[in-house]
C-alpha positions in Angstrom: 24.6 -1.4 -6.4 27.4 1.1 -6.8 27.2 4.8 -6.7 27.7 5.1 -10.5 24.9 2.7 -11.3 22.5 4.7 -9.1 23.3 7.9 -10.9 22.6 6.4 -14.3 19.3 4.9 -13.2 18.0 8.3 -11.9 19.1 10.0 -15.1 17.2 7.4 -17.2 14.1 7.9 -15.0 14.2 11.7 -15.4 14.6 11.4 -19.2 11.7 9.0 -19.5 9.5 11.3 -17.3 10.3 14.3 -19.6 9.6 12.3 -22.7 6.2 11.2 -21.3 5.4 14.8 -20.3 6.3 16.0 -23.8 4.1 13.4 -25.4 1.2 14.3 -23.1 1.5 18.0 -23.8 1.7 17.4 -27.5 -1.6 15.4 -27.4 -3.5 18.0 -25.3 -6.3 20.1 -27.1 -5.7 23.7 -28.1 -6.9 26.5 -25.7 -10.6 27.7 -26.3 -10.8 31.1 -28.0 -13.1 33.6 -26.2 -13.1 36.4 -28.9 -14.5 36.9 -32.4 -13.6 38.9 -35.5 -15.4 41.3 -37.8 -14.0 41.7 -41.3 -15.0 42.6 -44.7 -14.4 44.5 -48.0 -15.5 47.9 -49.2 -16.3 48.5 -52.8 -17.9 51.2 -55.1 -21.1 50.6 -57.1 -19.1 48.9 -59.8 -17.5 46.5 -57.4 -14.0 48.0 -57.3 -12.2 47.8 -53.9 -11.9 51.2 -52.1 -8.6 51.9 -50.2 -8.6 54.4 -47.4 -12.2 54.1 -46.3 -12.8 54.9 -42.7 -14.5 52.1 -40.8 -15.8 52.8 -37.3 -16.9 50.1 -34.9 -19.7 50.8 -32.4 -20.8 48.7 -29.5 -24.5 48.0 -28.7 -24.7 51.3 -26.9 -23.7 53.2 -30.1 -20.3 54.2 -28.7 -17.2 54.1 -30.9 -14.8 51.3 -29.7 -12.4 51.0 -32.6 -11.4 52.6 -36.0 -9.5 51.2 -39.0 -8.8 52.1 -42.6 -9.2 49.8 -45.5 -6.1 48.5 -47.2 -5.2 48.4 -50.9 -7.6 45.5 -51.4 -10.4 47.4 -49.7 -10.4 45.0 -46.7 -10.7 45.8 -43.0 -10.7 43.7 -39.8 -11.5 44.1 -36.1 -9.8 41.5 -33.9 -10.3 40.3 -30.4 -13.9 41.3 -30.0 -15.9 40.2 -27.0 -19.1 38.3 -28.1 -21.9 40.9 -28.4 -23.9 42.9 -31.0 -21.9 45.6 -32.9 -22.4 48.1 -35.6 -20.1 49.3 -38.4 -20.1 52.6 -40.2 -18.1 53.0 -43.4 -17.4 56.5 -44.9 -15.3 57.7 -47.9 -15.1 61.0 -49.7 -17.7 61.3 -52.6 -19.8 58.4 -51.2 -22.8 58.3 -48.9 -21.8 56.7 -45.5 -23.2 53.2 -45.1 -24.1 51.4 -41.9 -24.6 47.8 -41.0 -26.3 47.3 -37.6 -26.8 44.4 -35.2 -23.7 42.3 -36.3 -23.5 39.3 -34.0 -20.0 38.4 -32.9 -19.5 34.8 -31.7 -16.4 33.2 -30.0 -13.9 32.0 -32.6 -16.0 33.1 -35.5 -15.5 35.6 -38.3 -18.4 37.9 -39.3 -17.6 38.9 -42.9 -19.3 42.0 -44.5 -19.4 43.3 -48.1 -20.2 47.0 -48.1 -21.1 48.6 -51.4 -20.9 52.4 -51.2 -23.2 54.5 -53.4 -23.1 58.0 -54.6 -26.8 58.6 -53.6 -28.0 55.8 -51.4 -26.3 53.0 -49.5 -27.2 49.5 -50.6 -27.1 48.5 -46.9 -28.9 51.2 -44.9 -28.9 54.9 -44.5 -28.3 56.1 -40.9 -30.3 59.2 -39.7 -28.6 61.9 -37.6 -29.1 61.9 -33.9 -28.9 64.7 -31.4 -26.0 63.4 -29.5 -22.4 63.5 -30.7 -20.3 60.6 -32.0 -23.2 58.8 -33.6 -23.5 56.6 -36.6 -24.6 59.4 -39.0 -23.5 63.0 -39.3 -23.9 65.7 -41.9 -21.2 64.3 -44.2 -23.8 63.6 -46.8 -23.9 67.3 -47.6 -20.2 67.3 -48.4 -20.7 64.2 -50.4 -23.3 65.8 -52.6 -21.1 68.9 -53.1 -18.0 66.8 -53.9 -19.7 64.2 -56.2 -19.0 64.9 -59.9 -22.5 63.7 -60.9 -24.1 66.5 -58.8 -21.9 69.4 -59.5 -23.9 70.7 -62.6 -27.0 70.9 -60.3 -25.2 73.3 -58.1 -24.6 75.6 -61.1 -28.1 75.8 -62.5 -28.8 79.2 -61.1 -25.9 80.7 -62.8 -26.9 79.2 -66.1 -30.3 80.9 -65.9 -28.8 84.4 -65.4 -30.4 86.8 -67.8 -33.3 84.3 -68.6 -36.9 84.1 -67.5 -37.2 81.5 -64.8 -40.8 80.8 -65.8 -39.6 79.6 -69.2 -38.0 76.5 -67.5 -41.4 75.1 -66.5 -44.2 76.4 -68.7 -47.7 75.4 -67.8 -50.7 76.1 -70.0 -53.1 78.8 -68.7 -56.2 76.5 -69.1 -56.2 72.7 -68.9 -58.6 69.9 -67.9 -61.5 72.0 -69.2 -65.0 70.5 -68.8 -68.4 71.9 -69.7 -72.1 71.3 -69.4 -74.9 73.2 -71.3 -78.6 72.5 -70.7 -81.6 73.5 -72.8 -84.9 73.0 -71.0 -88.6 73.8 -71.0 -91.5 72.8 -69.0 -94.9 73.5 -67.3 -94.9 74.7 -63.8 -92.3 75.9 -61.4 -89.8 73.5 -59.8 -89.6 73.8 -56.0 -87.3 72.1 -53.5 -89.2 73.2 -50.4 -86.6 75.8 -49.5 -86.6 77.7 -52.8 -88.2 78.0 -56.2 -86.6 77.8 -59.6 -87.9 79.2 -62.8 -87.6 77.4 -66.1 -85.0 79.7 -67.6 -84.4 77.8 -70.8 -80.6 77.9 -71.0 -78.0 77.0 -68.3 -74.3 76.4 -68.6 -71.4 75.3 -66.3 -67.7 75.4 -67.1 -64.8 74.1 -65.0 -61.1 74.5 -65.9 -57.7 74.5 -64.2 -55.6 77.7 -64.2 -51.8 77.0 -64.6 -52.4 73.4 -63.5 -53.1 74.1 -59.8 -56.1 76.4 -59.5 -59.7 75.2 -60.1 -62.1 77.7 -61.5 -65.8 77.1 -62.2 -68.2 79.5 -64.0 -72.0 78.8 -64.3 -75.0 80.8 -65.3 -78.7 80.8 -66.2 -80.4 83.2 -68.5 -83.9 83.2 -69.9 -87.5 84.0 -69.1 -90.0 82.6 -66.6 -92.2 80.0 -68.3 -95.5 81.4 -67.0 -94.8 85.0 -66.1 -92.6 85.8 -69.1 -90.3 88.0 -67.0 -86.5 88.1 -67.5 -84.4 85.9 -65.1 -80.6 85.7 -64.7 -78.2 84.1 -62.3 -74.4 83.6 -62.4 -71.9 81.8 -60.1 -68.1 81.8 -59.9 -66.2 79.3 -57.7 -62.5 79.1 -57.0 -60.3 76.6 -55.2 -56.5 76.2 -55.0 -55.1 72.7 -55.5 -58.4 71.0 -56.4 -60.0 68.5 -54.2 -59.4 68.9 -50.5 -58.8 72.6 -50.7 -61.2 75.3 -49.6 -63.7 76.5 -52.2 -64.9 80.1 -52.4 -67.8 81.1 -54.5 -70.0 84.1 -55.3 -73.5 83.8 -56.7 -75.6 86.6 -58.1 -79.3 86.4 -59.0 -81.7 88.9 -60.5 -85.4 88.6 -61.3 -87.7 91.3 -62.8 -91.0 90.9 -61.2 -94.3 91.1 -63.0 -96.2 94.4 -62.7 -99.2 93.0 -61.0 -100.2 91.8 -57.5 -102.1 88.7 -56.5 -105.3 90.6 -56.0 -105.2 91.9 -59.6 -104.5 95.5 -58.8 -101.6 97.2 -60.6 -98.5 97.6 -58.5 -95.0 98.0 -59.7 -92.9 95.7 -57.5 -89.1 96.1 -57.1 -86.6 93.9 -58.8 -85.4 90.9 -56.7 -81.6 90.8 -56.4 -79.5 88.5 -54.3 -75.8 88.1 -53.8 -74.3 85.1 -51.9 -70.7 84.5 -50.9 -69.8 81.0 -49.7 -66.8 79.1 -48.4 -66.7 75.3 -48.2 -63.8 73.2 -46.8 -63.2 69.6 -45.7 -60.6 68.4 -43.2 -59.5 64.9 -42.3 -59.1 65.0 -38.6 -57.9 61.4 -38.5 -58.0 58.3 -40.7 -61.6 57.7 -39.6 -62.9 61.2 -38.8 -63.6 64.0 -41.3 -65.4 67.3 -41.1 -67.0 69.3 -43.8 -67.9 72.9 -42.9 -68.4 76.3 -44.3 -70.8 79.2 -44.5 -72.9 81.3 -46.8 -73.5 85.1 -46.5 -76.6 86.2 -48.3 -77.8 89.7 -49.1 -81.3 90.0 -50.7 -82.7 93.2 -52.0 -86.5 93.2 -52.3 -87.8 96.6 -51.3 -85.8 96.1 -48.0 -82.3 94.7 -47.8 -82.1 91.4 -45.9 -78.7 90.0 -44.9 -78.2 86.7 -43.1 -75.4 84.3 -42.2 -75.7 80.6 -42.7 -73.0 78.3 -41.2 -73.0 74.6 -41.5 -70.9 71.5 -40.6 -71.1 67.8 -41.1 -68.9 65.4 -39.0 -68.4 61.9 -40.4 -66.9 59.0 -38.5 -66.1 55.7 -40.0 -66.8 53.0 -37.5 -65.5 50.3 -39.9 -65.1 50.0 -43.7 -68.8 49.1 -43.8 -70.2 51.5 -41.2 -70.4 55.3 -40.9 -71.9 57.6 -38.3 -72.5 61.3 -39.1 -73.7 64.4 -37.4 -74.9 67.5 -39.3 -75.8 71.0 -38.4 -77.2 73.5 -40.9 -78.9 76.8 -40.6 -80.3 79.4 -43.0 -80.0 77.8 -46.4 -80.6 74.1 -47.2 -77.4 72.1 -47.9 -78.3 69.1 -50.0 -74.7 69.2 -51.4 -73.5 67.9 -48.1 -75.1 64.5 -48.9 -72.4 61.8 -49.6 -71.9 60.3 -53.0 -70.7 61.8 -56.3 -70.9 61.0 -59.9 -69.3 62.2 -63.2 -69.6 66.0 -63.5 -71.6 66.1 -60.3 -70.0 69.5 -59.5 -71.2 71.0 -62.7 -74.7 69.6 -62.3 -74.7 70.9 -58.7 -73.9 74.4 -59.9 -76.6 74.4 -62.5 -79.2 73.1 -60.0 -78.3 75.7 -57.4 -77.8 79.0 -59.2 -81.4 79.3 -60.3 -82.8 78.6 -56.8 -84.2 81.9 -55.5 -85.0 82.3 -51.8 -88.6 81.6 -50.7 -89.9 85.1 -50.0 -93.2 86.1 -48.3 -94.7 89.2 -46.7 -95.4 89.6 -43.0 -97.0 93.0 -42.0 -96.0 94.3 -45.4 -92.3 93.5 -44.8 -90.4 90.9 -46.8 -89.4 87.7 -45.0 -87.1 84.8 -46.1 -87.8 81.2 -45.2 -84.9 79.8 -43.2 -84.4 76.6 -41.3 -82.2 75.1 -38.6 -81.5 71.4 -38.7 -79.8 69.0 -36.2 -79.3 65.6 -37.7 -77.7 62.3 -36.8 -77.4 59.4 -39.3 -76.0 55.9 -39.4 -75.4 53.7 -42.4 -74.1 50.1 -42.7 -73.4 48.0 -45.8 -74.3 44.3 -45.4 -73.3 42.6 -48.6 -75.5 43.9 -51.4 -77.8 45.6 -48.9 -77.4 49.1 -47.3 -79.3 50.1 -44.1 -79.7 53.8 -43.2 -81.1 55.4 -40.1 -81.5 59.1 -39.3 -83.1 61.2 -36.7 -83.6 65.0 -36.9 -84.9 68.1 -35.3 -85.9 70.8 -37.7 -87.0 74.4 -37.0 -88.4 76.4 -40.0 -89.0 80.2 -39.8 -91.3 82.2 -42.1 -92.7 79.1 -43.8 -93.8 80.1 -47.4 -96.8 78.3 -48.8 -98.3 78.7 -52.3 -101.9 79.8 -52.5 -104.1 79.2 -55.6 -107.5 80.8 -56.3 -107.0 84.2 -54.6 -109.2 86.4 -56.8 -111.7 88.9 -55.4 -110.8 88.3 -51.7 -110.4 91.0 -49.2 -107.5 91.8 -47.0 -104.8 90.4 -49.3 -102.1 92.9 -48.5 -99.7 90.3 -47.1 -100.0 88.0 -50.1 -96.9 88.2 -52.3 -97.2 87.3 -56.0 -95.4 84.1 -56.8 -92.2 85.0 -58.6 -92.6 82.2 -61.1 -96.4 81.4 -61.4 -99.7 83.2 -61.3 -100.3 82.1 -57.6 -99.6 83.9 -54.4 -97.3 83.3 -51.4 -98.5 83.1 -47.8 -96.3 83.5 -44.7 -97.5 80.5 -42.6 -95.3 81.4 -39.6 -92.9 79.1 -37.8 -92.9 75.5 -36.9 -90.7 72.8 -35.2 -90.6 69.2 -36.1 -88.7 66.1 -34.9 -88.7 62.7 -36.6 -86.8 59.8 -38.0 -86.3 57.9 -41.2 -85.3 54.3 -41.7 -84.4 52.9 -45.1 -83.1 49.7 -46.7 -81.5 49.7 -50.2 -81.2 46.3 -51.9 -79.1 45.9 -55.1 -80.9 43.7 -57.6 -77.9 42.8 -59.8 -75.4 45.3 -61.1 -77.8 47.9 -62.6 -80.9 47.9 -60.4 -81.4 49.0 -56.8 -84.7 49.2 -54.8 -85.2 51.3 -51.6 -87.9 51.3 -49.0 -88.1 54.1 -46.4 -90.3 54.5 -43.4 -90.5 57.5 -41.1 -92.4 60.6 -40.0 -93.1 63.5 -42.3 -93.8 67.0 -41.0 -96.6 69.0 -42.5 -99.3 71.6 -41.9 -103.1 71.1 -41.4 -106.0 73.6 -41.3 -109.1 73.5 -39.3 -112.0 72.1 -41.3 -114.2 75.2 -41.3 -115.2 77.7 -44.0 -113.0 80.8 -44.0 -114.7 84.2 -43.9 -112.4 86.6 -45.7 -109.4 84.5 -46.7 -107.0 87.1 -45.2 -103.5 86.1 -44.3 -104.1 86.6 -40.6 -107.2 84.3 -40.7 -105.3 81.6 -42.6 -102.3 81.7 -40.2 -104.6 81.5 -37.2 -106.0 78.2 -38.5 -102.8 76.5 -39.6 -101.4 73.9 -37.3 -98.1 72.0 -37.5 -98.4 68.2 -37.5 -96.7 65.1 -38.7 -97.7 61.9 -40.3 -96.1 58.5 -40.9 -95.2 57.6 -44.4 -93.7 54.9 -46.5 -91.6 55.7 -49.6 -90.6 53.3 -52.4 -87.8 54.1 -54.8 -86.2 52.3 -57.7 -83.1 53.2 -59.6 -82.1 51.5 -62.9 -79.3 51.7 -65.5 -79.6 50.1 -68.8 -76.1 49.1 -69.9 -76.8 48.8 -73.6 -78.8 52.0 -74.1 -77.3 54.0 -71.2 -80.8 54.9 -69.9 -80.9 56.1 -66.3 -84.2 56.0 -64.5 -85.3 57.0 -60.9 -88.9 56.6 -59.8 -90.3 57.1 -56.3 -93.7 57.3 -54.5 -94.6 58.3 -51.0 -97.7 56.9 -49.2 -99.0 58.9 -46.3 -101.4 57.9 -43.5 -103.5 61.0 -44.1 -103.3 63.1 -47.3 -105.5 65.9 -46.1 -102.7 68.2 -45.2 -99.9 70.2 -46.7 -96.8 68.0 -47.1 -93.6 69.7 -46.1 -91.1 66.9 -45.6 -87.7 67.1 -44.0 -86.7 69.9 -46.4 -83.4 70.7 -44.7 -82.1 67.1 -44.6 -78.5 66.4 -45.7 -79.1 62.7 -46.5 -78.6 61.3 -50.0 -81.9 59.5 -49.8 -84.8 61.8 -48.9 -88.5 61.1 -49.3 -90.1 63.3 -51.9 -93.9 64.0 -51.8 -96.1 62.2 -54.3 -95.1 60.4 -57.5 -91.8 61.4 -59.1 -90.0 60.3 -62.2 -86.6 61.2 -63.6 -85.2 59.8 -66.9 -81.8 60.5 -68.5 -81.2 59.1 -72.0 -77.9 59.5 -73.8 -78.3 60.1 -77.5 -76.1 58.6 -80.3 -73.0 60.6 -80.6 -72.2 62.5 -83.8 -68.4 62.0 -84.6 -67.9 65.5 -85.9 -69.3 67.2 -82.7 -67.0 67.6 -79.7 -69.8 66.8 -77.1 -72.2 64.1 -76.2 -75.9 64.8 -75.8 -78.4 63.5 -73.2 -82.1 64.0 -73.1 -83.7 64.4 -69.7 -87.2 64.3 -68.3 -88.0 65.5 -64.7 -91.6 65.0 -63.5 -92.4 65.9 -59.9 -95.5 65.3 -57.8 -97.3 64.0 -60.8 -100.6 63.3 -58.9 -100.6 66.8 -57.3 -100.6 65.4 -53.8 -100.2 67.6 -50.7 -102.7 70.2 -52.0 -105.0 71.3 -49.1 -108.4 72.7 -50.3 -110.1 75.5 -48.3 -113.7 76.7 -48.8 -114.5 80.3 -48.5 -117.8 81.7 -47.3 -118.5 83.2 -50.7 -118.2 79.7 -52.4 -114.7 80.1 -53.7 -112.0 77.5 -53.0 -108.4 78.1 -52.1 -105.6 75.6 -52.4 -102.6 75.6 -50.1 -99.5 73.6 -51.2 -95.8 73.4 -50.7 -94.5 71.2 -53.6 -96.3 72.0 -56.9 -96.7 69.6 -59.7 -94.1 70.3 -62.5 -93.1 68.8 -65.8 -89.7 69.6 -67.2 -87.5 68.2 -70.0 -84.6 69.2 -72.1 -81.2 68.4 -73.5 -77.8 68.4 -71.9 -74.6 68.9 -73.9 -71.5 67.5 -72.1 -68.0 68.2 -73.3 
């Protein structure tokens, strides 16, 4: 082979190798992309593209890593992003900045966003300011509000009101949401609660209204004459709270009673007028979602010959173990606090005022000095709802000072200087001294349909007993020396009914005691909603047909307490006379309530 042929063969081989290499390279796959892209469009609330919007790109550590401006089509794009989580913040004058967080960038993929800016709130997410600099959200929203045309008139409202009365812009009526309750009643015998006595004063009223829409004011009063003594009686109460329920309530109550001009022994003696002034504060605080405390105090000043002043704090702590269980602890001293009991009904605040304003303190005489019955109560209670059944347990320790008992049949007895005439009846009041009692109560309430419930309670009931021996003189000192504190076991049955068609509401209860030969006191300072009442008791409330032309509705009520006169302890004197000691007298009361 010649030299020329060799040269041509090598050239042909080289050309073929290059051709094969070119074919191989043209058939090879494209290189793998290791980066991603974030892109999108910015529009206003109407969907029009927004040019010149600033778009900041943040990495997963909230650090700015890039910045672009939207073009004439409102579009933006971040290229060559390493796969990771990013955030985007878009801002433009006269708009609230918007943020899209946790944008996932994948290799070779485009994450496309549509950001709609709003004048008030972003349709994507509002970013909240942080303490460090260069964060997703700043104070630009302030300038947005100032620059937005829709908010500019708001910034000029003060100037428009120059020379005008600012109060005219939002006028509220002086009185609103006014409610009222008027009761006309009459009866035989005084009504006693164990801690106080109430005369049948004939007329009582309560009025609640809102002042300027945010201040609650209640006025209530009682005015009339004692049913048996015929002496004038008056009581008034004013309560104020700001903001309604959940705000502290302050109240002032004044009572006055002109005493009959005779003593229990029948000798003429002009006794002073009984006056009392009470200032109270009541508040409730939610310590947590499950824990609440109700607390307050009452400062009483009683003028009855001497001036007696005493302070009565109280507190009730309620803890919700579950939606069906509650545990409570209560401490009261001085006055009884039945209003701490849970549960409320329509116009219960008005009825509470009417029931409380006429309750005069239980007074007695000790060594010719007036004394007021007071108590101290420590109480723990547990309640649980099990379907249509409610179980209640309570334990208590009660201390009563200067216990006041009623005494009947005190004529022609010697040494009656420490007997005080009953302020509402023809009987006398004896200071029986102090006593301490501990006990418990267990009760089960079963609903029998929608309108009937039955309750059975079992527990210990405190009381007083007297030695079974004839008394010589019947003097207060002799009686006190023979009185002993004791307690008995008792069962109470109670039924409550509502008639849907007629609207009749009935409550009846009766207490059976293991021994009836003693003075029944009961747990008189209890704060529970269900408390045993001595003897047979009956309460009926009947709505009457409404007269269209009258602005109120009328209800007839009957309240009968201790119908069988139980808890009366007889004592025989040496001269053949008989005395009766009792705490809860039998009483019959009825009347009409006008609700408007």
